mmCIF file of the C-alpha atoms, coordinates in Angstrom:
data_MODEL
# 
_entry.id   MODEL 
# 
loop_
_atom_site.group_PDB 
_atom_site.id 
_atom_site.type_symbol 
_atom_site.label_atom_id 
_atom_site.label_alt_id 
_atom_site.label_comp_id 
_atom_site.label_asym_id 
_atom_site.label_entity_id 
_atom_site.label_seq_id 
_atom_site.pdbx_PDB_ins_code 
_atom_site.Cartn_x 
_atom_site.Cartn_y 
_atom_site.Cartn_z 
_atom_site.occupancy 
_atom_site.B_iso_or_equiv 
_atom_site.pdbx_formal_charge 
_atom_site.auth_seq_id 
_atom_site.auth_comp_id 
_atom_site.auth_asym_id 
_atom_site.auth_atom_id 
_atom_site.pdbx_PDB_model_num 
ATOM 1  C CA . MET A 1 1  ? 145.048 124.295 184.645 1.00 0.00 ? 1  MET A CA 1 
ATOM 2  C CA . SER A 1 2  ? 144.220 120.794 185.790 1.00 0.00 ? 2  SER A CA 1 
ATOM 3  C CA . ALA A 1 3  ? 146.608 117.878 186.147 1.00 0.00 ? 3  ALA A CA 1 
ATOM 4  C CA . GLN A 1 4  ? 144.869 116.156 183.231 1.00 0.00 ? 4  GLN A CA 1 
ATOM 5  C CA . GLN A 1 5  ? 145.575 119.103 180.925 1.00 0.00 ? 5  GLN A CA 1 
ATOM 6  C CA . ILE A 1 6  ? 149.213 119.295 182.032 1.00 0.00 ? 6  ILE A CA 1 
ATOM 7  C CA . MET A 1 7  ? 149.675 115.575 181.411 1.00 0.00 ? 7  MET A CA 1 
ATOM 8  C CA . GLY A 1 8  ? 148.011 115.952 177.997 1.00 0.00 ? 8  GLY A CA 1 
ATOM 9  C CA . ILE A 1 9  ? 150.387 118.738 177.011 1.00 0.00 ? 9  ILE A CA 1 
ATOM 10 C CA . ILE A 1 10 ? 153.409 116.753 178.198 1.00 0.00 ? 10 ILE A CA 1 
ATOM 11 C CA . LEU A 1 11 ? 152.303 113.654 176.255 1.00 0.00 ? 11 LEU A CA 1 
ATOM 12 C CA . LEU A 1 12 ? 151.628 115.715 173.156 1.00 0.00 ? 12 LEU A CA 1 
ATOM 13 C CA . VAL A 1 13 ? 155.082 117.323 173.278 1.00 0.00 ? 13 VAL A CA 1 
ATOM 14 C CA . VAL A 1 14 ? 156.791 113.962 173.884 1.00 0.00 ? 14 VAL A CA 1 
ATOM 15 C CA . GLY A 1 15 ? 154.807 112.471 170.991 1.00 0.00 ? 15 GLY A CA 1 
ATOM 16 C CA . VAL A 1 16 ? 155.859 115.224 168.612 1.00 0.00 ? 16 VAL A CA 1 
ATOM 17 C CA . ILE A 1 17 ? 159.507 114.836 169.672 1.00 0.00 ? 17 ILE A CA 1 
ATOM 18 C CA . LEU A 1 18 ? 159.368 111.060 169.128 1.00 0.00 ? 18 LEU A CA 1 
ATOM 19 C CA . LEU A 1 19 ? 157.705 111.500 165.726 1.00 0.00 ? 19 LEU A CA 1 
ATOM 20 C CA . PHE A 1 20 ? 160.374 113.976 164.695 1.00 0.00 ? 20 PHE A CA 1 
ATOM 21 C CA . ALA A 1 21 ? 163.141 111.633 165.862 1.00 0.00 ? 21 ALA A CA 1 
ATOM 22 C CA . GLY A 1 22 ? 161.555 108.747 163.947 1.00 0.00 ? 22 GLY A CA 1 
ATOM 23 C CA . TRP A 1 23 ? 161.203 110.852 160.819 1.00 0.00 ? 23 TRP A CA 1 
ATOM 24 C CA . GLN A 1 24 ? 164.825 111.990 161.085 1.00 0.00 ? 24 GLN A CA 1 
ATOM 25 C CA . ALA A 1 25 ? 165.970 108.392 161.543 1.00 0.00 ? 25 ALA A CA 1 
ATOM 26 C CA . SER A 1 26 ? 163.939 107.238 158.556 1.00 0.00 ? 26 SER A CA 1 
ATOM 27 C CA . GLN A 1 27 ? 165.694 109.789 156.336 1.00 0.00 ? 27 GLN A CA 1 
ATOM 28 C CA . SER A 1 28 ? 169.221 108.537 157.065 1.00 0.00 ? 28 SER A CA 1 
ATOM 29 C CA . VAL A 1 29 ? 171.219 106.798 154.360 1.00 0.00 ? 29 VAL A CA 1 
ATOM 30 C CA . GLY A 1 30 ? 171.483 103.551 156.324 1.00 0.00 ? 30 GLY A CA 1 
ATOM 31 C CA . GLU A 1 31 ? 167.769 103.495 157.009 1.00 0.00 ? 31 GLU A CA 1 
ATOM 32 C CA . GLN A 1 32 ? 166.944 104.171 153.355 1.00 0.00 ? 32 GLN A CA 1 
ATOM 33 C CA . LEU A 1 33 ? 169.248 101.323 152.307 1.00 0.00 ? 33 LEU A CA 1 
ATOM 34 C CA . HIS A 1 34 ? 167.648 98.970  154.844 1.00 0.00 ? 34 HIS A CA 1 
ATOM 35 C CA . GLU A 1 35 ? 164.173 99.917  153.664 1.00 0.00 ? 35 GLU A CA 1 
ATOM 36 C CA . THR A 1 36 ? 165.170 99.340  150.037 1.00 0.00 ? 36 THR A CA 1 
ATOM 37 C CA . MET A 1 37 ? 166.633 95.908  150.774 1.00 0.00 ? 37 MET A CA 1 
ATOM 38 C CA . MET A 1 38 ? 164.137 94.665  153.368 1.00 0.00 ? 38 MET A CA 1 
ATOM 39 C CA . GLY A 1 39 ? 161.021 96.620  152.432 1.00 0.00 ? 39 GLY A CA 1 
ATOM 40 C CA . ARG A 1 40 ? 160.540 98.101  155.915 1.00 0.00 ? 40 ARG A CA 1 
ATOM 41 C CA . PHE A 1 41 ? 162.183 100.389 158.430 1.00 0.00 ? 41 PHE A CA 1 
ATOM 42 C CA . THR A 1 42 ? 164.361 99.077  161.260 1.00 0.00 ? 42 THR A CA 1 
ATOM 43 C CA . ASP A 1 43 ? 162.704 98.156  164.543 1.00 0.00 ? 43 ASP A CA 1 
ATOM 44 C CA . SER A 1 44 ? 164.122 101.161 166.398 1.00 0.00 ? 44 SER A CA 1 
ATOM 45 C CA . THR A 1 45 ? 162.728 103.601 163.834 1.00 0.00 ? 45 THR A CA 1 
ATOM 46 C CA . MET A 1 46 ? 159.345 101.902 163.945 1.00 0.00 ? 46 MET A CA 1 
ATOM 47 C CA . TRP A 1 47 ? 159.271 102.153 167.751 1.00 0.00 ? 47 TRP A CA 1 
ATOM 48 C CA . TYR A 1 48 ? 159.981 105.889 167.542 1.00 0.00 ? 48 TYR A CA 1 
ATOM 49 C CA . LEU A 1 49 ? 157.116 106.333 165.089 1.00 0.00 ? 49 LEU A CA 1 
ATOM 50 C CA . ILE A 1 50 ? 154.666 104.069 166.955 1.00 0.00 ? 50 ILE A CA 1 
ATOM 51 C CA . GLY A 1 51 ? 155.541 105.610 170.328 1.00 0.00 ? 51 GLY A CA 1 
ATOM 52 C CA . GLY A 1 52 ? 155.222 109.114 168.906 1.00 0.00 ? 52 GLY A CA 1 
ATOM 53 C CA . ILE A 1 53 ? 151.807 108.428 167.427 1.00 0.00 ? 53 ILE A CA 1 
ATOM 54 C CA . GLY A 1 54 ? 150.605 106.787 170.642 1.00 0.00 ? 54 GLY A CA 1 
ATOM 55 C CA . ALA A 1 55 ? 151.852 109.585 172.877 1.00 0.00 ? 55 ALA A CA 1 
ATOM 56 C CA . ALA A 1 56 ? 150.474 112.314 170.598 1.00 0.00 ? 56 ALA A CA 1 
ATOM 57 C CA . VAL A 1 57 ? 147.039 110.666 170.377 1.00 0.00 ? 57 VAL A CA 1 
ATOM 58 C CA . GLY A 1 58 ? 146.978 110.110 174.141 1.00 0.00 ? 58 GLY A CA 1 
ATOM 59 C CA . GLY A 1 59 ? 147.925 113.740 174.747 1.00 0.00 ? 59 GLY A CA 1 
ATOM 60 C CA . VAL A 1 60 ? 145.224 115.035 172.430 1.00 0.00 ? 60 VAL A CA 1 
ATOM 61 C CA . LEU A 1 61 ? 142.633 112.784 174.064 1.00 0.00 ? 61 LEU A CA 1 
ATOM 62 C CA . LEU A 1 62 ? 143.596 114.043 177.523 1.00 0.00 ? 62 LEU A CA 1 
ATOM 63 C CA . LEU A 1 63 ? 143.273 117.632 176.322 1.00 0.00 ? 63 LEU A CA 1 
ATOM 64 C CA . VAL A 1 64 ? 139.945 117.125 174.537 1.00 0.00 ? 64 VAL A CA 1 
ATOM 65 C CA . VAL A 1 65 ? 138.054 114.796 176.870 1.00 0.00 ? 65 VAL A CA 1 
ATOM 66 C CA . ARG A 1 66 ? 136.814 116.467 180.032 1.00 0.00 ? 66 ARG A CA 1 
ATOM 67 C CA . ARG A 1 67 ? 135.972 114.566 183.189 1.00 0.00 ? 67 ARG A CA 1 
# 
């Protein structure tokens, strides 16, 4: 297994963990109330979701693209 594949797997796992944490945070009562009042999630929840998507996409790209 190459270093690129290992890094891809690590990024993919970190991305999934961040997405799960962001989803869990978005389901909290306080977050739902904030979204209802402001029309968007809090900044911390958005960073979890954005970071999770970025890490997961980067991990998949490292696993798929061969050098």
